[in-house]
N, C-alpha and C positions, 0 to 999 in steps of 0.2 A: 663205245669201243674205242680204245686208243690205238693210234697208228704207231709204228715203230719210231718214226721221226719225232712224234710228240713225246714218246717215252724217253728218247735219247736226250731231250732237253732237260729232264728232271735231274736233280742232284742225287748223289748216292744215298743220302739220308731219306730223301723223298721216295726213292725207289724201295728202300727197305720197309718204310712204313706202308707203302702201297701194297707190297707183297704180303705183308701180314694181314692187312685189311681184306684183300682179295682172296687170300687163302681161307680166312674165316668165313667169308661169304660163300666160297665154294663148298666148304664143309657143311654149312647150313643148307645149301641147295641140295647137296647129295643126301643129307639126312631126310629132308622134307620129301624128296623124290622117292626114297626108300619106303617111307611111311605111306604116302599116298602120291601116286604119280602126278607130277606137276604138268601144267598145260603145255608148256613149251620146253621140252627137254634139251633143245639146242642151246639154251642159256648155260647149261652145265658145261657143254663142250667149249663154248666161247670163253667162259670164265677160266676154264682149265688152260686154254691156250694163252689167255692174257697173262696168267701167273707164270707160265713157261717163258713167255716173251719178256716179262719183267725180270725174271731170274737170269735170262741169257744176257740182257743188256747190262744188268748189274755186274755180272761176271766179267763182261768185256771191259767195263769201266774200272773194275778192281784190278784187272790184269795190266791195264795201261799205266 
């Protein structure tokens, strides 16, 4: 789990690639959970929040 301070240190390109990677992982988790419930469903919640955090910080950097 990355903290917001760690995410802010990343470059814009790194943020974009990380968003794509985490979004794919989230999709895979959701699909696997729909087929057969995964052991720890909180992983989906934390991954979804990480993607949102990444997108928010990317948006802040692009606005500045």
